[in-house]
C-alpha positions as YAML, in Angstrom:
chain: A
units: angstrom
residues:
- id: 1
  name: MET
  ca: [10.94, -20.41, -30.07]
- id: 2
  name: SER
  ca: [13.34, -18.00, -28.36]
- id: 3
  name: ASN
  ca: [16.15, -19.17, -26.10]
- id: 4
  name: ILE
  ca: [15.41, -19.72, -22.44]
- id: 5
  name: VAL
  ca: [16.93, -17.06, -20.17]
- id: 6
  name: GLU
  ca: [18.38, -18.64, -17.02]
- id: 7
  name: SER
  ca: [18.56, -17.06, -13.57]
- id: 8
  name: ASP
  ca: [18.69, -17.94, -9.91]
- id: 9
  name: TYR
  ca: [15.71, -15.75, -9.07]
- id: 10
  name: LEU
  ca: [12.94, -14.47, -11.31]
- id: 11
  name: ILE
  ca: [10.86, -11.68, -9.76]
- id: 12
  name: ILE
  ca: [7.57, -10.77, -11.43]
- id: 13
  name: GLY
  ca: [6.73, -7.10, -10.80]
- id: 14
  name: ALA
  ca: [8.91, -4.01, -10.34]
- id: 15
  name: GLY
  ca: [6.89, -2.30, -7.65]
- id: 16
  name: ILE
  ca: [8.46, -1.52, -4.30]
- id: 17
  name: ILE
  ca: [7.89, -5.07, -2.99]
- id: 18
  name: GLY
  ca: [9.57, -6.75, -5.97]
- id: 19
  name: LEU
  ca: [12.46, -4.28, -5.81]
- id: 20
  name: ALA
  ca: [12.87, -4.65, -2.04]
- id: 21
  name: ILE
  ca: [13.07, -8.43, -2.42]
- id: 22
  name: ALA
  ca: [15.62, -8.02, -5.22]
- id: 23
  name: LYS
  ca: [17.60, -5.71, -2.94]
- id: 24
  name: GLU
  ca: [17.55, -8.20, -0.06]
- id: 25
  name: LEU
  ca: [18.51, -11.12, -2.32]
- id: 26
  name: HIS
  ca: [21.39, -9.19, -3.85]
- id: 27
  name: LEU
  ca: [22.62, -8.19, -0.39]
- id: 28
  name: ARG
  ca: [22.77, -11.84, 0.66]
- id: 29
  name: TYR
  ca: [23.81, -13.42, -2.63]
- id: 30
  name: PRO
  ca: [25.63, -10.81, -4.74]
- id: 31
  name: GLU
  ca: [26.99, -13.49, -7.09]
- id: 32
  name: ARG
  ca: [23.56, -14.87, -8.06]
- id: 33
  name: ARG
  ca: [21.63, -13.79, -11.12]
- id: 34
  name: ILE
  ca: [18.40, -11.90, -10.44]
- id: 35
  name: ILE
  ca: [15.93, -10.99, -13.18]
- id: 36
  name: VAL
  ca: [12.88, -8.74, -12.77]
- id: 37
  name: LEU
  ca: [10.01, -8.84, -15.29]
- id: 38
  name: GLU
  ca: [7.75, -5.77, -15.44]
- id: 39
  name: LYS
  ca: [4.80, -5.35, -17.80]
- id: 40
  name: GLU
  ca: [4.98, -1.55, -17.68]
- id: 41
  name: SER
  ca: [7.66, 0.67, -19.22]
- id: 42
  name: LYS
  ca: [9.14, 1.71, -15.85]
- id: 43
  name: VAL
  ca: [8.95, 1.07, -12.11]
- id: 44
  name: ALA
  ca: [6.20, 2.26, -9.74]
- id: 45
  name: GLU
  ca: [3.44, 2.60, -12.33]
- id: 46
  name: HIS
  ca: [0.77, 1.19, -10.00]
- id: 47
  name: SER
  ca: [0.35, 1.15, -6.19]
- id: 48
  name: SER
  ca: [4.02, 1.86, -5.49]
- id: 49
  name: GLY
  ca: [3.82, 5.17, -7.30]
- id: 50
  name: ARG
  ca: [0.20, 6.04, -6.57]
- id: 51
  name: ASN
  ca: [0.05, 5.74, -2.77]
- id: 52
  name: SER
  ca: [-0.20, 8.56, -0.23]
- id: 53
  name: GLY
  ca: [3.55, 8.77, 0.36]
- id: 54
  name: VAL
  ca: [3.03, 8.52, 4.12]
- id: 55
  name: LEU
  ca: [5.64, 6.65, 6.16]
- id: 56
  name: HIS
  ca: [3.30, 5.21, 8.77]
- id: 57
  name: ALA
  ca: [4.45, 4.64, 12.35]
- id: 58
  name: GLY
  ca: [2.68, 1.32, 13.05]
- id: 59
  name: PHE
  ca: [0.09, 1.94, 15.75]
- id: 60
  name: TYR
  ca: [-3.07, 0.87, 13.90]
- id: 61
  name: TYR
  ca: [-2.34, -2.84, 13.87]
- id: 62
  name: THR
  ca: [-2.82, -5.59, 16.42]
- id: 63
  name: ALA
  ca: [0.37, -6.65, 18.20]
- id: 64
  name: ASN
  ca: [0.57, -10.14, 16.71]
- id: 65
  name: SER
  ca: [0.25, -8.94, 13.11]
- id: 66
  name: LEU
  ca: [3.00, -8.79, 10.52]
- id: 67
  name: LYS
  ca: [1.89, -5.26, 9.67]
- id: 68
  name: ALA
  ca: [2.56, -4.05, 13.22]
- id: 69
  name: LYS
  ca: [6.17, -5.23, 13.22]
- id: 70
  name: PHE
  ca: [7.03, -4.36, 9.62]
- id: 71
  name: THR
  ca: [5.45, -0.89, 9.73]
- id: 72
  name: ARG
  ca: [7.29, 0.02, 12.92]
- id: 73
  name: ASP
  ca: [10.62, -1.23, 11.57]
- id: 74
  name: GLY
  ca: [9.97, 0.01, 8.03]
- id: 75
  name: ASN
  ca: [9.36, 3.54, 9.24]
- id: 76
  name: ARG
  ca: [12.78, 3.62, 10.89]
- id: 77
  name: ILE
  ca: [14.58, 1.90, 7.98]
- id: 78
  name: LEU
  ca: [13.04, 4.03, 5.21]
- id: 79
  name: THR
  ca: [13.58, 7.24, 7.17]
- id: 80
  name: LYS
  ca: [17.27, 6.35, 7.42]
- id: 81
  name: TYR
  ca: [17.32, 5.32, 3.74]
- id: 82
  name: CYS
  ca: [16.03, 8.76, 2.74]
- id: 83
  name: ASP
  ca: [18.48, 10.55, 5.03]
- id: 84
  name: ASP
  ca: [21.44, 8.45, 3.86]
- id: 85
  name: ASN
  ca: [20.65, 8.88, 0.16]
- id: 86
  name: ASN
  ca: [19.53, 12.53, 0.19]
- id: 87
  name: LEU
  ca: [15.99, 11.60, -0.79]
- id: 88
  name: ARG
  ca: [13.24, 14.02, 0.11]
- id: 89
  name: ILE
  ca: [11.35, 13.46, 3.37]
- id: 90
  name: ASN
  ca: [8.92, 15.74, 5.15]
- id: 91
  name: LYS
  ca: [9.04, 14.94, 8.87]
- id: 92
  name: CYS
  ca: [5.64, 16.55, 9.37]
- id: 93
  name: HIS
  ca: [4.38, 14.22, 12.12]
- id: 94
  name: LYS
  ca: [0.75, 13.14, 12.56]
- id: 95
  name: VAL
  ca: [-2.19, 13.58, 14.91]
- id: 96
  name: VAL
  ca: [-5.30, 11.42, 15.21]
- id: 97
  name: VAL
  ca: [-8.30, 13.41, 16.42]
- id: 98
  name: ALA
  ca: [-11.62, 12.40, 17.97]
- id: 99
  name: SER
  ca: [-15.06, 13.88, 17.38]
- id: 100
  name: ASP
  ca: [-16.93, 12.52, 20.42]
- id: 101
  name: GLU
  ca: [-16.73, 10.29, 23.51]
- id: 102
  name: LYS
  ca: [-16.95, 7.07, 21.51]
- id: 103
  name: GLU
  ca: [-14.06, 8.06, 19.26]
- id: 104
  name: LEU
  ca: [-12.09, 9.00, 22.36]
- id: 105
  name: GLU
  ca: [-12.15, 5.29, 23.22]
- id: 106
  name: GLY
  ca: [-10.60, 4.69, 19.79]
- id: 107
  name: ILE
  ca: [-7.79, 7.13, 20.58]
- id: 108
  name: TYR
  ca: [-6.90, 5.15, 23.71]
- id: 109
  name: GLU
  ca: [-7.09, 1.86, 21.79]
- id: 110
  name: LEU
  ca: [-4.68, 3.18, 19.16]
- id: 111
  name: GLU
  ca: [-2.31, 4.33, 21.90]
- id: 112
  name: ARG
  ca: [-2.50, 0.89, 23.51]
- id: 113
  name: ARG
  ca: [-1.70, -0.83, 20.21]
- id: 114
  name: GLY
  ca: [1.14, 1.57, 19.56]
- id: 115
  name: LYS
  ca: [2.71, 1.03, 22.99]
- id: 116
  name: VAL
  ca: [2.44, -2.76, 22.68]
- id: 117
  name: ASN
  ca: [4.10, -2.53, 19.27]
- id: 118
  name: GLY
  ca: [6.93, -0.36, 20.58]
- id: 119
  name: VAL
  ca: [5.85, 2.69, 18.56]
- id: 120
  name: ASN
  ca: [6.56, 6.23, 19.68]
- id: 121
  name: VAL
  ca: [3.03, 7.58, 20.29]
- id: 122
  name: ARG
  ca: [1.34, 9.42, 23.14]
- id: 123
  name: ILE
  ca: [-1.95, 10.95, 24.15]
- id: 124
  name: ILE
  ca: [-2.03, 14.75, 24.13]
- id: 125
  name: ASP
  ca: [-4.66, 17.25, 25.29]
- id: 126
  name: GLU
  ca: [-6.21, 20.07, 23.28]
- id: 127
  name: GLU
  ca: [-3.69, 22.58, 24.58]
- id: 128
  name: GLU
  ca: [-0.68, 20.57, 23.39]
- id: 129
  name: LEU
  ca: [-2.44, 19.76, 20.12]
- id: 130
  name: ALA
  ca: [-2.66, 23.50, 19.48]
- id: 131
  name: THR
  ca: [1.14, 23.78, 19.71]
- id: 132
  name: ILE
  ca: [1.69, 20.87, 17.26]
- id: 133
  name: GLU
  ca: [-1.05, 21.66, 14.74]
- id: 134
  name: PRO
  ca: [-2.93, 24.87, 15.63]
- id: 135
  name: ASN
  ca: [-5.68, 24.19, 13.09]
- id: 136
  name: ALA
  ca: [-6.56, 20.66, 14.28]
- id: 137
  name: LYS
  ca: [-9.76, 20.16, 16.27]
- id: 138
  name: THR
  ca: [-10.40, 17.27, 18.67]
- id: 139
  name: TYR
  ca: [-12.69, 16.16, 21.47]
- id: 140
  name: LYS
  ca: [-10.66, 16.41, 24.71]
- id: 141
  name: LYS
  ca: [-7.68, 14.27, 23.58]
- id: 142
  name: ALA
  ca: [-5.69, 13.36, 20.45]
- id: 143
  name: LEU
  ca: [-2.98, 10.86, 19.59]
- id: 144
  name: TYR
  ca: [0.40, 12.25, 18.54]
- id: 145
  name: SER
  ca: [2.83, 10.36, 16.28]
- id: 146
  name: PRO
  ca: [6.12, 12.27, 15.96]
- id: 147
  name: ASP
  ca: [7.69, 9.63, 13.67]
- id: 148
  name: THR
  ca: [5.14, 9.80, 10.84]
- id: 149
  name: SER
  ca: [6.59, 11.46, 7.71]
- id: 150
  name: THR
  ca: [5.81, 11.85, 4.03]
- id: 151
  name: VAL
  ca: [8.07, 10.94, 1.11]
- id: 152
  name: ASP
  ca: [7.95, 10.73, -2.68]
- id: 153
  name: PRO
  ca: [7.27, 7.02, -3.33]
- id: 154
  name: VAL
  ca: [8.27, 7.26, -7.01]
- id: 155
  name: GLU
  ca: [11.60, 8.85, -6.05]
- id: 156
  name: ILE
  ca: [12.36, 6.09, -3.52]
- id: 157
  name: THR
  ca: [11.29, 3.25, -5.82]
- id: 158
  name: THR
  ca: [13.33, 4.71, -8.69]
- id: 159
  name: HIS
  ca: [16.35, 5.05, -6.41]
- id: 160
  name: VAL
  ca: [16.13, 1.38, -5.42]
- id: 161
  name: PHE
  ca: [15.78, 0.43, -9.09]
- id: 162
  name: ASN
  ca: [18.84, 2.47, -10.13]
- id: 163
  name: ASP
  ca: [20.84, 0.98, -7.28]
- id: 164
  name: MET
  ca: [19.88, -2.59, -8.19]
- id: 165
  name: GLN
  ca: [20.48, -2.08, -11.90]
- id: 166
  name: SER
  ca: [23.95, -0.67, -11.19]
- id: 167
  name: LYS
  ca: [24.70, -3.81, -9.17]
- id: 168
  name: GLY
  ca: [23.79, -6.22, -11.93]
- id: 169
  name: VAL
  ca: [20.13, -7.01, -11.35]
- id: 170
  name: GLN
  ca: [18.57, -7.33, -14.82]
- id: 171
  name: PHE
  ca: [15.26, -5.67, -15.64]
- id: 172
  name: TYR
  ca: [13.00, -6.47, -18.59]
- id: 173
  name: PHE
  ca: [10.36, -3.77, -19.06]
- id: 174
  name: LYS
  ca: [7.21, -3.94, -21.20]
- id: 175
  name: GLU
  ca: [7.37, -7.69, -20.64]
- id: 176
  name: GLY
  ca: [4.97, -9.23, -18.17]
- id: 177
  name: TYR
  ca: [4.01, -12.74, -17.12]
- id: 178
  name: HIS
  ca: [1.93, -14.60, -19.70]
- id: 179
  name: GLN
  ca: [1.79, -18.22, -18.59]
- id: 180
  name: LYS
  ca: [3.41, -21.01, -16.64]
- id: 181
  name: ILE
  ca: [5.45, -23.48, -18.66]
- id: 182
  name: ASP
  ca: [6.56, -25.57, -15.68]
- id: 183
  name: ASP
  ca: [7.38, -25.04, -11.99]
- id: 184
  name: HIS
  ca: [10.59, -23.21, -12.86]
- id: 185
  name: THR
  ca: [9.77, -21.65, -16.23]
- id: 186
  name: VAL
  ca: [7.44, -18.89, -17.35]
- id: 187
  name: GLU
  ca: [6.60, -17.47, -20.74]
- id: 188
  name: SER
  ca: [6.44, -13.69, -20.99]
- id: 189
  name: THR
  ca: [3.96, -11.54, -22.88]
- id: 190
  name: LEU
  ca: [6.63, -11.20, -25.60]
- id: 191
  name: GLY
  ca: [6.89, -14.98, -25.97]
- id: 192
  name: ASN
  ca: [10.29, -15.24, -24.26]
- id: 193
  name: ARG
  ca: [10.92, -17.96, -21.70]
- id: 194
  name: TYR
  ca: [12.58, -17.49, -18.33]
- id: 195
  name: HIS
  ca: [13.84, -20.35, -16.20]
- id: 196
  name: ALA
  ca: [14.76, -19.76, -12.55]
- id: 197
  name: ASN
  ca: [15.59, -21.77, -9.48]
- id: 198
  name: LYS
  ca: [12.96, -19.70, -7.69]
- id: 199
  name: ILE
  ca: [10.07, -17.65, -9.09]
- id: 200
  name: ILE
  ca: [8.86, -14.80, -6.87]
- id: 201
  name: ASN
  ca: [5.44, -13.38, -7.73]
- id: 202
  name: CYS
  ca: [5.11, -9.69, -6.73]
- id: 203
  name: ALA
  ca: [2.58, -8.83, -9.41]
- id: 204
  name: GLY
  ca: [0.29, -6.72, -7.20]
- id: 205
  name: LEU
  ca: [-3.14, -6.49, -8.81]
- id: 206
  name: TYR
  ca: [-2.53, -9.76, -10.69]
- id: 207
  name: ALA
  ca: [-0.66, -11.73, -8.02]
- id: 208
  name: ASP
  ca: [-3.64, -13.98, -7.28]
- id: 209
  name: LYS
  ca: [-4.06, -14.94, -10.95]
- id: 210
  name: ILE
  ca: [-0.41, -15.94, -11.30]
- id: 211
  name: ALA
  ca: [-0.52, -17.79, -7.97]
- id: 212
  name: ARG
  ca: [-3.46, -19.90, -9.15]
- id: 213
  name: ASP
  ca: [-1.36, -21.16, -12.07]
- id: 214
  name: TYR
  ca: [0.92, -22.70, -9.43]
- id: 215
  name: GLY
  ca: [-1.82, -24.12, -7.19]
- id: 216
  name: TYR
  ca: [-1.95, -21.19, -4.75]
- id: 217
  name: SER
  ca: [-4.50, -18.49, -3.89]
- id: 218
  name: GLU
  ca: [-7.26, -21.11, -3.97]
- id: 219
  name: ASP
  ca: [-9.22, -19.32, -1.23]
- id: 220
  name: TYR
  ca: [-8.48, -15.79, -2.36]
- id: 221
  name: VAL
  ca: [-9.25, -13.25, -5.04]
- id: 222
  name: ILE
  ca: [-8.09, -9.64, -5.40]
- id: 223
  name: ILE
  ca: [-10.86, -7.06, -5.26]
- id: 224
  name: PRO
  ca: [-9.70, -3.60, -6.40]
- id: 225
  name: PHE
  ca: [-10.61, -0.39, -4.56]
- id: 226
  name: LYS
  ca: [-9.96, 3.01, -6.13]
- id: 227
  name: GLY
  ca: [-8.30, 5.70, -4.04]
- id: 228
  name: ILE
  ca: [-8.30, 9.38, -5.04]
- id: 229
  name: TYR
  ca: [-7.12, 12.48, -3.17]
- id: 230
  name: LEU
  ca: [-8.29, 16.07, -3.53]
- id: 231
  name: LYS
  ca: [-5.53, 18.69, -3.48]
- id: 232
  name: TYR
  ca: [-5.59, 22.14, -1.90]
- id: 233
  name: THR
  ca: [-4.28, 24.59, -4.51]
- id: 234
  name: LYS
  ca: [-4.42, 27.99, -2.81]
- id: 235
  name: GLU
  ca: [-1.21, 29.75, -1.80]
- id: 236
  name: ASP
  ca: [-1.74, 29.63, 1.98]
- id: 237
  name: LYS
  ca: [-0.69, 26.58, 4.03]
- id: 238
  name: PRO
  ca: [-3.40, 26.18, 6.67]
- id: 239
  name: ILE
  ca: [-2.12, 22.77, 7.81]
- id: 240
  name: LYS
  ca: [1.43, 21.60, 8.50]
- id: 241
  name: THR
  ca: [0.82, 18.19, 10.11]
- id: 242
  name: ASN
  ca: [-1.00, 15.07, 8.91]
- id: 243
  name: ILE
  ca: [-4.46, 14.96, 10.55]
- id: 244
  name: TYR
  ca: [-6.38, 11.67, 10.69]
- id: 245
  name: PRO
  ca: [-9.74, 10.67, 12.15]
- id: 246
  name: VAL
  ca: [-10.24, 7.66, 14.40]
- id: 247
  name: PRO
  ca: [-10.71, 4.80, 11.89]
- id: 248
  name: ASN
  ca: [-13.10, 1.88, 11.97]
- id: 249
  name: LEU
  ca: [-10.63, -0.78, 13.05]
- id: 250
  name: ASN
  ca: [-12.85, -3.55, 11.64]
- id: 251
  name: ASN
  ca: [-12.02, -2.64, 8.05]
- id: 252
  name: PRO
  ca: [-8.67, -1.87, 6.39]
- id: 253
  name: PHE
  ca: [-9.42, 1.74, 5.39]
- id: 254
  name: LEU
  ca: [-8.35, 4.74, 7.49]
- id: 255
  name: GLY
  ca: [-11.02, 7.26, 6.52]
- id: 256
  name: VAL
  ca: [-10.68, 10.67, 4.86]
- id: 257
  name: HIS
  ca: [-7.68, 12.52, 6.31]
- id: 258
  name: TYR
  ca: [-5.27, 15.38, 5.66]
- id: 259
  name: THR
  ca: [-1.85, 14.56, 4.25]
- id: 260
  name: VAL
  ca: [0.93, 17.11, 3.90]
- id: 261
  name: THR
  ca: [3.08, 15.82, 1.04]
- id: 262
  name: VAL
  ca: [6.83, 15.96, 0.66]
- id: 263
  name: ASP
  ca: [6.24, 19.09, -1.46]
- id: 264
  name: ASN
  ca: [4.09, 20.65, 1.31]
- id: 265
  name: ILE
  ca: [0.93, 20.20, -0.72]
- id: 266
  name: ILE
  ca: [-2.15, 19.58, 1.42]
- id: 267
  name: LYS
  ca: [-4.51, 16.88, 0.20]
- id: 268
  name: ILE
  ca: [-7.56, 15.12, 1.61]
- id: 269
  name: GLY
  ca: [-8.63, 11.55, 0.99]
- id: 270
  name: PRO
  ca: [-8.47, 8.89, -0.05]
- id: 271
  name: THR
  ca: [-11.63, 7.35, -1.33]
- id: 272
  name: ALA
  ca: [-11.94, 3.57, -1.15]
- id: 273
  name: ILE
  ca: [-14.42, 3.17, -3.99]
- id: 274
  name: PRO
  ca: [-15.03, -0.39, -5.26]
- id: 275
  name: ALA
  ca: [-13.47, -0.54, -8.74]
- id: 276
  name: PHE
  ca: [-14.97, -2.58, -11.59]
- id: 277
  name: TRP
  ca: [-11.81, -4.01, -13.08]
- id: 278
  name: ARG
  ca: [-8.26, -4.24, -11.81]
- id: 279
  name: GLU
  ca: [-6.79, -1.25, -13.58]
- id: 280
  name: ASN
  ca: [-9.96, 0.86, -13.53]
- id: 281
  name: TYR
  ca: [-8.07, 4.14, -13.20]
- id: 282
  name: LYS
  ca: [-9.93, 6.35, -15.64]
- id: 283
  name: GLY
  ca: [-12.78, 5.91, -18.10]
- id: 284
  name: LEU
  ca: [-12.62, 2.62, -19.97]
- id: 285
  name: SER
  ca: [-8.81, 2.49, -19.99]
- id: 286
  name: ARG
  ca: [-7.54, -1.11, -19.66]
- id: 287
  name: PHE
  ca: [-11.11, -2.37, -19.45]
- id: 288
  name: SER
  ca: [-11.51, -6.13, -18.95]
- id: 289
  name: PHE
  ca: [-14.93, -7.70, -19.36]
- id: 290
  name: SER
  ca: [-13.90, -10.93, -17.61]
- id: 291
  name: GLU
  ca: [-12.55, -8.97, -14.63]
- id: 292
  name: LEU
  ca: [-15.76, -6.94, -14.52]
- id: 293
  name: LEU
  ca: [-17.87, -10.11, -14.32]
- id: 294
  name: THR
  ca: [-15.69, -11.68, -11.62]
- id: 295
  name: ILE
  ca: [-15.56, -8.55, -9.47]
- id: 296
  name: LEU
  ca: [-19.30, -7.91, -9.81]
- id: 297
  name: ARG
  ca: [-19.97, -11.50, -8.73]
- id: 298
  name: TYR
  ca: [-17.98, -11.13, -5.54]
- id: 299
  name: GLU
  ca: [-19.15, -7.59, -4.82]
- id: 300
  name: THR
  ca: [-22.76, -8.78, -5.19]
- id: 301
  name: LYS
  ca: [-22.05, -11.49, -2.61]
- id: 302
  name: LEU
  ca: [-20.48, -8.91, -0.30]
- id: 303
  name: PHE
  ca: [-23.51, -6.64, -0.77]
- id: 304
  name: LEU
  ca: [-26.10, -9.37, -0.17]
- id: 305
  name: ASN
  ca: [-24.25, -10.77, 2.86]
- id: 306
  name: ASN
  ca: [-23.29, -7.27, 4.03]
- id: 307
  name: SER
  ca: [-19.84, -8.60, 4.93]
- id: 308
  name: PHE
  ca: [-17.85, -6.06, 7.00]
- id: 309
  name: ASN
  ca: [-20.79, -3.65, 6.43]
- id: 310
  name: PHE
  ca: [-20.03, -3.60, 2.70]
- id: 311
  name: ARG
  ca: [-23.37, -1.97, 1.85]
- id: 312
  name: SER
  ca: [-22.77, 1.10, 3.98]
- id: 313
  name: LEU
  ca: [-19.13, 1.21, 2.84]
- id: 314
  name: ALA
  ca: [-20.17, 1.14, -0.83]
- id: 315
  name: TYR
  ca: [-22.83, 3.85, -0.36]
- id: 316
  name: GLU
  ca: [-20.45, 6.02, 1.67]
- id: 317
  name: GLU
  ca: [-17.61, 5.70, -0.85]
- id: 318
  name: LEU
  ca: [-19.79, 6.38, -3.88]
- id: 319
  name: HIS
  ca: [-21.10, 9.46, -2.07]
- id: 320
  name: LYS
  ca: [-17.53, 10.76, -2.02]
- id: 321
  name: TYR
  ca: [-17.73, 11.44, -5.74]
- id: 322
  name: ASN
  ca: [-19.72, 14.48, -4.55]
- id: 323
  name: LYS
  ca: [-16.86, 16.91, -3.93]
- id: 324
  name: LYS
  ca: [-18.82, 19.04, -1.45]
- id: 325
  name: TYR
  ca: [-19.60, 16.00, 0.70]
- id: 326
  name: PHE
  ca: [-16.03, 14.69, 0.38]
- id: 327
  name: VAL
  ca: [-14.58, 17.99, 1.61]
- id: 328
  name: SER
  ca: [-17.12, 18.16, 4.45]
- id: 329
  name: LEU
  ca: [-15.69, 14.94, 5.92]
- id: 330
  name: ALA
  ca: [-12.33, 16.64, 6.28]
- id: 331
  name: THR
  ca: [-13.52, 20.02, 7.55]
- id: 332
  name: LYS
  ca: [-14.79, 18.39, 10.76]
- id: 333
  name: MET
  ca: [-11.19, 17.86, 11.88]
- id: 334
  name: VAL
  ca: [-10.00, 21.45, 11.55]
- id: 335
  name: LYS
  ca: [-10.97, 24.83, 12.98]
- id: 336
  name: GLN
  ca: [-11.01, 26.65, 9.66]
- id: 337
  name: ILE
  ca: [-10.09, 26.09, 6.04]
- id: 338
  name: ASP
  ca: [-11.14, 27.52, 2.69]
- id: 339
  name: VAL
  ca: [-13.14, 24.68, 1.17]
- id: 340
  name: ASP
  ca: [-12.87, 26.29, -2.28]
- id: 341
  name: GLY
  ca: [-9.14, 25.56, -2.17]
- id: 342
  name: PHE
  ca: [-9.79, 21.84, -2.68]
- id: 343
  name: ASN
  ca: [-10.28, 21.74, -6.43]
- id: 344
  name: GLN
  ca: [-7.77, 19.37, -8.04]
- id: 345
  name: TRP
  ca: [-8.12, 15.59, -8.03]
- id: 346
  name: SER
  ca: [-4.96, 13.52, -7.75]
- id: 347
  name: LYS
  ca: [-3.90, 10.63, -9.96]
- id: 348
  name: PRO
  ca: [-6.05, 7.62, -8.92]
- id: 349
  name: GLY
  ca: [-4.52, 4.59, -7.28]
- id: 350
  name: ILE
  ca: [-5.90, 1.06, -7.03]
- id: 351
  name: ARG
  ca: [-5.63, -0.94, -3.82]
- id: 352
  name: ALA
  ca: [-5.08, -4.65, -4.58]
- id: 353
  name: GLN
  ca: [-7.19, -5.89, -1.67]
- id: 354
  name: LEU
  ca: [-7.31, -9.63, -1.02]
- id: 355
  name: LEU
  ca: [-10.68, -11.21, -0.29]
- id: 356
  name: ASN
  ca: [-11.17, -14.63, 1.30]
- id: 357
  name: ILE
  ca: [-13.86, -16.08, -0.97]
- id: 358
  name: LYS
  ca: [-14.99, -18.62, 1.66]
- id: 359
  name: THR
  ca: [-15.45, -16.23, 4.59]
- id: 360
  name: LEU
  ca: [-16.04, -13.07, 2.50]
- id: 361
  name: GLU
  ca: [-13.49, -11.32, 4.70]
- id: 362
  name: LEU
  ca: [-11.09, -8.62, 3.56]
- id: 363
  name: LEU
  ca: [-7.61, -9.71, 4.61]
- id: 364
  name: GLN
  ca: [-5.98, -7.00, 6.71]
- id: 365
  name: ASP
  ca: [-2.53, -8.54, 7.15]
- id: 366
  name: PHE
  ca: [0.15, -9.56, 4.67]
- id: 367
  name: VAL
  ca: [-0.50, -12.91, 2.98]
- id: 368
  name: VAL
  ca: [2.26, -14.94, 1.31]
- id: 369
  name: GLU
  ca: [2.06, -18.51, -0.02]
- id: 370
  name: GLY
  ca: [4.71, -20.67, -1.63]
- id: 371
  name: ASP
  ca: [7.01, -23.68, -1.64]
- id: 372
  name: THR
  ca: [10.58, -24.53, -2.65]
- id: 373
  name: LYS
  ca: [9.89, -23.49, -6.26]
- id: 374
  name: THR
  ca: [7.67, -20.40, -6.13]
- id: 375
  name: VAL
  ca: [6.68, -17.61, -3.73]
- id: 376
  name: HIS
  ca: [3.49, -15.56, -4.09]
- id: 377
  name: VAL
  ca: [2.97, -12.20, -2.35]
- id: 378
  name: LEU
  ca: [-0.82, -12.08, -2.36]
- id: 379
  name: ASN
  ca: [-1.74, -9.29, 0.04]
- id: 380
  name: ALA
  ca: [0.68, -6.40, 0.32]
- id: 381
  name: VAL
  ca: [-1.65, -3.46, 0.84]
- id: 382
  name: SER
  ca: [-1.18, -0.27, 2.85]
- id: 383
  name: PRO
  ca: [1.13, 0.28, 4.60]
- id: 384
  name: ALA
  ca: [3.12, -2.01, 2.28]
- id: 385
  name: PHE
  ca: [5.31, 0.84, 1.07]
- id: 386
  name: THR
  ca: [6.40, 1.72, 4.61]
- id: 387
  name: SER
  ca: [6.83, -1.99, 5.41]
- id: 388
  name: SER
  ca: [8.61, -2.98, 2.20]
- id: 389
  name: PHE
  ca: [12.22, -3.40, 3.38]
- id: 390
  name: PRO
  ca: [11.58, -5.47, 6.56]
- id: 391
  name: PHE
  ca: [8.81, -7.36, 4.76]
- id: 392
  name: ALA
  ca: [11.23, -8.31, 1.98]
- id: 393
  name: LYS
  ca: [13.72, -9.56, 4.58]
- id: 394
  name: TRP
  ca: [10.98, -11.70, 6.16]
- id: 395
  name: VAL
  ca: [9.97, -13.15, 2.78]
- id: 396
  name: VAL
  ca: [13.59, -14.10, 2.04]
- id: 397
  name: ASP
  ca: [14.04, -15.55, 5.54]
- id: 398
  name: HIS
  ca: [10.86, -17.64, 5.51]
- id: 399
  name: TYR
  ca: [10.23, -18.50, 1.87]
- id: 400
  name: ILE
  ca: [13.60, -18.48, 0.13]
- id: 401
  name: GLU
  ca: [16.57, -18.92, 2.41]
- id: 402
  name: LYS
  ca: [15.07, -21.66, 4.57]
- id: 403
  name: ASP
  ca: [14.61, -23.79, 1.46]
- id: 404
  name: GLU
  ca: [18.25, -23.38, 0.49]
- id: 405
  name: VAL
  ca: [19.98, -24.11, 3.79]
...
């Protein structure tokens, strides 16, 4: 048996959430030893490096939600982080457009949420919309978010990693969590043992499995959804601003929209296609039969009970594999665009979406469970990247520091 590696804090997962928590812990306790275990060969291999790259403003979420506060604050903090560290940021803004009278009500509801949350948003008419994004099309009114930007999530995550490594945080790559030995000790996939005063589970797609080893996530399971974007590859740039539809606020997905990346590439998406295993990125890569059975069991329940209109969601999302249909959803929001320009699929991402197995409800807010020994970040879905720094501060305040005072 190998020697036990001792630390004050052991973080499982080197995505943006794990790194942001490491950053916050090091800021408060620079003398303490922090170790990060990561099963991949580098940071940001999953959601942290496969998301849209949008720094959201925070107007979608109800005022009493963690997402509302952390997205608003995270937008400001990450914008400053990019500016201070010369990281790329495209301050391209965002408009939300309506297609009819009913969606116009949604525009006003988003404005109301934004104002309550202290977010810089306002209603604009068609004339002003034409000055912000000449190609956008709306019904009477639109919502304008001047603080929405796009960034390179891999660049930011890598920058945080380099900063933390230079300050003494230790990273062990290609070495993931294997099993619990006791409340303070884990065994890695390489057979090494790590003992820590506090274990912090930021394992994303596998956070619920690790949490169950410690008596948590009893009411939850992660159901993966696959997100893919379609890129516009022609030389012209017919759109300069992010254009979104009015979303269905009863589910956590924002609908097909236009994103202008940090490289000024236009893309539409994403899909939210139910995946069949947790890392179901392409073909049979990383296939897991046990995960397939578990996910099919819960998705069958969702289908039979039609929870949050899962049947129509599943049909709609599977229909998006038809590129012509997928593009047609986006063309409704613009005056003109060459549909043949959308011909390159992006790298797929998987959303680690938490499901309450008792209520069959998709959790829309952040969910964290834990005690004096372990902390488990169970639901850190979009806009978790935008929210990561203030969310990490909240986790340390409420689940780590309060136990040590």
